[in-house]
N, C-alpha and C positions, 0 to 999 in steps of 0.2 A: 728579465723579460717583463718587468713590472710596467714599464712605460712604452709599450709597443706603439709605434706610429702607424698610421693607416697603411702606408706602403708595405710595412713589414707584415701586417695582418693579411694583406692581399697576397703577398708572396707565400705565406704559410698556407693559405687556402689553395693557392695554385699548386703548391708542392703536394699537399694532401690529396687533392683531387686529380693531379696530373692534368690540369685544365688547359685547354687550348685557347678558350675565350678569356678575356681579361676580367677578373673580379671587379665589381663596381661598388662604390659607396654612395649613400644617399644622405643628404643633409639639407637644411634650410638656410637661406641667406636673405638679408634685407636688401642687398644690392645685387646687381647683375654681376656675376663672377667674371673676372678677367679671362679672356680667350675662350669662354664657353659659347656654344652654339645654341640658338633657340631650337627647341625640339621640332617646331613646325618647319624649319628649314631642312630637317632630315627626312621626316615622314609625317603625314597627317595622323597616322596611328602612333600614339605615344609609346606603346609597348614595342612596336616594331622599331621605332627610333632608338629605344633603349638597347634592344638586342644588337642593332647595327653599331652602336657605340662600343659594345663589348668586343665585337669582332673586327671593327675597322681601326687599323693602326694609325689613321690620319686624324682622328678626333680623340680628345682627352676628356671632354665634359660637355654636357648638354643641360639646358634648364628650361623651365616653364613657370609662368606666373603672371601676375597682373601686367597687362599691357602687351603680352605676347601670346595670348590665348587664341586669337583668330587664326584659323588655318589648322587647328588641332581638333581631333575628334571630340564632339560635344560630350560623349559619354566619358572619355578620358578626363576632360576638364572637371566633370562632376566627381569622378573617382579620386581626383587629386584635391578636391575640396574647394575649387575656385568658382564653381557654378552649381546650382541645384540640378538634380536630375530632371530631365524633361518630363512633363506630366504624361505624355503619350508613350514614354519609354516602355511602360508595362505591356503595351500592345506589341511593340516592335520585338521585345524579347520573347513573346509567346506566339499568338496566332494572328497578329496583325490587325489593322483597322483601316478602313477606306479613308479615314480622315487624317491619316499620318503616313507620309511617304508612299502614297499610292497603294497602301495595303501591304507593304513589305514586312516580312516577318522572319525571325531567326529560328523559331520553334525550339528554343532552348528550355522553355518552361511551359508547363501544360496549359495554363490559361492566364489571362491578365490579372485576375485576383491573386493568384499565387505569385506572379511576378512582383506585384506591388508589396505583398507581404515579405518577399525575399529582399527587396530593396530597402524596405523599412527596417528589417532586422539588422542591417549593417550599422544603423545609427548615424549620427552626425559625423561627417568627415571633415577634419580640420587640417588645412595646409600646414606644412612645417614652418613656413615663413612667407614673406612676400614672394619669394621664388623657391622652387624646389630644384635642387641641383643633383644630378647624377654624374659621377666622375669616376674615372679609372683609378683604382687604388694606387697603382704604380706612379701616378703623377702627384701624390699627396705626401709631402714630407713633414708638414707642420703637425704639431701636437694639439693645437687648440681648436680643431674642427669638431663641432658638435654632431658627429655622425650618428644617425639613428639606426641604420641597418646596412647590410652588405648584400650583394646580389651576385650569385654565381650561375653559370650555365655549363652544363656538361651532359655526357651520355649517362645512361642509366647506371652503369657500374660506378662511374665517378661520383654521381650524386648519392648512390647507396653508401659508398665509403665515407663521404662527408657526413651523411646522416649518422652513421655508426660512430664517427669521431665525436659528433655532438652528444652521443649517449655515453661517451667515455667517463664523464663525471656528471651524471644526470641529476637534475633537480627532481624529475619524476619520469615516468615512462611515456608521457604523452606530450612532449614538447615539440612534436612535429605534426603539422596538420596540412590538409589539402582541401581548403574551403572553396565554396562557390564564388564566382566573380570573373570579370574579364582579366586578361593577361596583365594589364597594368596594376590591378589590385593585388595579384600574386607577386608581382615584381617589387612594388613599392608600398601601396596603401596599407596592407595588412602587416608586413614585417616591420615597417617604420612606425607602427602604432598610431596611424592617422584615423582609423575608424573607431568610433566610440564603443561599439559592441563587438569589435573584432577581437581575435585571439591575442592576448597580451603575452609578451615574452615567449612567443612560439615561432619556430622555424616554419616557413610556408613553402611547400612544394607545389609546383604548378608547371605550366598553366593548365587550368581546367576548361578553358574556353576554346572550343573547336574552330571558332571563326578565324583564329590566327594560324591554323594549320598550313595555310598556303605560303606563309613566310617563315614559320618556326621550324627548325630542322626535325625531320621525322623521328630521329632517335634521341632527341634532347629533352631535358627537363630544366626547369629553373629552381633555384633554391634561395629564398629570401631569408636572411639571418639577422636577427636583432643584434645590436652592437655588443651587448654583454656576452651573448653566447658565442659570437665570432671571436672575441678576445680569449675566451676559455678554450675554444677549439685550437686557436693558434698556440696557446701556451701548452696544451696537452699533446700536441702532435708528436713530439720527440719520444714521449713515453707510451704512445699508443701502438696498436697493431699495425698501423700503416708503416711506421718506421721499424718496429720490432719484428714484424712478420710480413714483410712486403710480398712474399710469395703467396700469402693468403689474400691480401688486398688486391694485388694485381698479378694473378698467376700466369706464368709463362705457358704452362701446359693446362689444357682445359678438356673436360669430358665433352665429347661430341654429342650433339643432340640426336636422340633416337627417334626416327620417324615411325609413327604408328600407322598401321594399315587401317 
């Protein structure tokens, strides 16, 4: 298993998590990938388009980059490193300003000053290449793709088990984080290592942004996995509790919830 190809890693992650949605891989490309669809043709919201890719059997890959940014959410363009954050974004994230979008506000952060500090704390965001490609692992047989991270979607039990598999051979006890940011940062920016001050070599659980609740399934979570960790998880699967003790990972009999008066 020394030279696992991307498709094989995706299959192992699917097996480990009993995933229904297809695992995705993220990498950079200097050219537009063959047969890939511009994200803007799927959805204005980059994160929504990425989730749609995972659950839509008719699409294998999407991309975003120079020349195909118009029509995508300006915030997503910035979180992928292709544009700077809008100066007035700090107001939109917090309490609003009459000078921006008619005073519209998301009330996600207490005030504009804290919003600005939060955005600055992320550091410079550098795109992976001229284009960022998000592709289903099952469609990648080549060995020479410079994949930066993987992305899985699953229910809470599936993600719990994948997290535990990641701890089977841990570097430390804190390789899994749940940081602030929009869904696209949880899906791609942080796990792919694009943010200068973002967590390095850490699995990112998300999304933490409630503005995506209307399109993201109620009982689902995302799991962004850096390339090196995903390989380790794939290689460790057969020796782990998921294979050795499947009745623990996915019990057939469960204790019923006790309703408290």
